[in-house]
C-alpha positions as CSV (number, residue, x, y, z in Angstrom):
1,M,-9.3,10.4,-17.9
2,D,-12.3,11.3,-15.7
3,Q,-10.9,13.0,-12.6
4,H,-14.1,12.4,-10.7
5,A,-14.4,8.6,-11.2
6,G,-13.1,6.1,-8.7
7,P,-11.0,7.3,-5.8
8,A,-11.3,10.9,-6.8
9,A,-15.1,10.7,-6.1
10,R,-14.4,10.8,-2.4
11,P,-14.9,14.1,-0.6
12,R,-12.2,16.6,-1.2
13,P,-10.0,17.5,1.7
14,W,-11.0,20.9,3.2
15,I,-8.0,23.3,3.3
16,G,-8.3,23.4,7.1
17,W,-7.6,19.7,7.3
18,R,-4.5,20.1,5.1
19,L,-3.2,22.9,7.3
20,A,-4.0,21.1,10.5
21,A,-2.1,18.0,9.2
22,L,0.8,20.2,8.3
23,F,0.9,21.7,11.8
24,Y,0.6,18.2,13.4
25,D,3.6,17.1,11.2
26,L,5.6,20.0,12.4
27,W,6.2,18.3,15.7
28,P,8.0,15.2,14.7
29,V,9.9,17.2,12.1
30,L,11.0,19.7,14.9
31,A,12.2,16.8,17.0
32,M,14.4,15.6,14.0
33,W,15.6,19.2,13.6
34,F,16.6,19.5,17.2
35,A,18.5,16.2,17.0
36,L,20.2,17.4,13.8
37,G,21.1,20.8,15.4
38,F,22.6,18.9,18.3
39,V,24.8,16.9,16.0
40,F,25.8,20.2,14.3
41,A,26.6,22.0,17.5
42,L,28.5,19.0,18.8
43,G,30.5,18.8,15.6
44,H,31.1,22.6,15.7
45,T,32.4,22.3,19.3
46,V,34.3,19.0,19.1
47,I,35.6,18.7,15.6
48,G,35.9,22.5,15.0
49,Q,37.3,23.0,18.5
50,H,35.2,26.1,19.1
51,D,34.0,27.3,22.5
52,P,30.7,25.6,23.2
53,R,29.2,29.0,24.0
54,E,30.0,30.3,20.6
55,N,27.0,30.0,18.3
56,I,27.2,29.0,14.6
57,A,27.4,32.2,12.6
58,P,23.8,33.1,11.7
59,L,24.4,33.5,7.9
60,G,27.6,31.4,7.7
61,A,28.2,28.4,5.5
62,L,27.7,26.0,8.4
63,Q,24.2,27.6,9.2
64,W,23.2,27.3,5.5
65,L,24.3,23.7,5.5
66,L,22.3,23.1,8.7
67,W,19.2,24.6,7.0
68,A,19.7,22.4,3.9
69,C,20.1,19.4,6.1
70,C,16.9,20.2,8.0
71,W,15.0,20.7,4.8
72,T,16.2,17.3,3.5
73,V,15.4,15.5,6.7
74,A,11.9,16.9,6.6
75,G,11.6,15.8,3.0
76,L,12.8,12.3,3.8
77,Y,10.2,12.1,6.6
78,A,7.4,13.2,4.2
79,V,8.4,11.1,1.2
80,A,9.1,7.9,3.2
81,S,5.6,8.4,4.9
82,W,3.8,9.0,1.6
83,R,5.6,6.0,0.0
84,R,4.9,3.6,2.9
85,G,1.2,4.2,3.3
86,G,0.2,7.5,1.6
87,Q,0.0,9.3,5.0
88,T,2.3,11.1,7.4
89,L,1.5,11.2,11.1
90,G,-0.4,14.4,10.7
91,M,-2.7,13.1,7.9
92,R,-4.0,10.2,9.9
93,P,-6.3,12.0,12.4
94,W,-8.0,13.8,9.5
95,R,-8.1,10.6,7.4
96,L,-6.2,12.2,4.5
97,R,-4.4,9.9,2.1
98,L,-2.0,10.9,-0.8
99,V,-2.5,9.1,-4.1
100,A,-1.5,9.5,-7.7
101,L,-4.2,11.2,-9.8
102,E,-5.0,7.8,-11.2
103,G,-5.8,6.5,-7.7
104,G,-2.7,4.3,-7.1
105,P,0.3,4.9,-4.9
106,A,2.6,7.8,-6.1
107,Q,6.2,7.2,-7.2
108,A,9.2,8.7,-5.3
109,P,10.1,11.3,-8.1
110,A,6.6,12.7,-8.0
111,L,6.7,12.8,-4.2
112,W,10.0,14.7,-4.1
113,R,8.5,17.1,-6.7
114,R,5.5,17.5,-4.4
115,Y,7.7,18.3,-1.5
116,V,9.8,20.9,-3.4
117,V,6.8,22.7,-4.9
118,G,5.0,22.5,-1.5
119,T,8.0,24.2,0.1
120,L,8.0,26.9,-2.5
121,S,4.2,27.3,-1.9
122,L,4.8,27.8,1.8
123,L,7.6,30.3,1.2
124,A,5.1,32.2,-1.0
125,G,2.8,32.6,1.9
126,G,0.9,29.4,1.3
127,L,-0.4,30.6,-2.1
128,G,-0.2,27.1,-3.5
129,F,-2.5,25.8,-0.7
130,W,-5.0,28.6,-1.1
131,W,-5.1,27.9,-4.9
132,A,-7.1,24.8,-4.1
133,W,-10.1,27.1,-3.5
134,F,-10.0,28.3,-7.1
135,D,-8.8,25.1,-8.9
136,R,-11.6,23.3,-10.8
137,D,-10.5,20.0,-9.2
138,G,-9.6,21.4,-5.8
139,L,-5.9,20.7,-6.3
140,T,-3.0,22.7,-4.9
141,W,0.1,23.7,-6.8
142,H,2.1,20.8,-5.4
143,D,-0.8,18.4,-6.4
144,R,-0.7,19.6,-10.0
145,A,3.1,19.6,-10.2
146,S,3.5,16.1,-8.9
147,G,0.4,14.4,-10.4
148,T,-0.9,13.5,-6.9
149,R,-3.9,14.4,-4.8
150,L,-5.1,14.2,-1.3
151,L,-8.2,12.2,-0.6
152,R,-10.3,12.1,2.6
153,E,-11.0,8.6,3.7
154,P,-14.5,7.7,4.8
155,K,-15.0,6.9,8.5
156,R,-14.7,3.2,9.3
157,R,-17.9,1.6,10.4
158,G,-18.0,-0.3,13.6
159,G,-14.7,1.0,15.1
160,L,-13.6,-1.0,18.2
161,P,-15.8,-3.9,19.3
162,R,-18.0,-3.1,22.3
163,I,-17.7,-5.1,25.5
164,D,-20.7,-5.2,27.8
165,A,-20.5,-5.4,31.6
166,D,-20.2,-9.2,31.5
167,G,-17.2,-9.0,29.3
168,M,-19.1,-10.4,26.4
169,R,-19.3,-8.8,22.9
């Protein structure tokens, strides 16, 4: 299979666009985490009948469960976005789209594998992202592990229709 034919012939996404998209996606994910944290704190107070000023123990089982739930919710956001249109909210401004290496939409197991390896890459100081600079095809660790890749979509020509002073197009 020729990696540079078809969709892969589009410009490779610069690592800065990838990181900018990741930063942009942090905000909706943080909102979901805050909501989840509220549910946990409410459950800790109401169901556990603890004093509301008492914090969940920093390294207790409930805190680890909260972190696992936050990680899962972020994964659900990413995988659902990638499945629906190949893009998360953060990928749209930079015209990034996730596709299978063959060019079609990626399947859910590959997307979850991408999310898991991407998480490990971030935990390793982003090494999997920086790897794209040395990879012959410009792929990250999570691209390789999942059989997916990011493409940069070309700018659309024309954009919005222009309306002159008379209200005519």
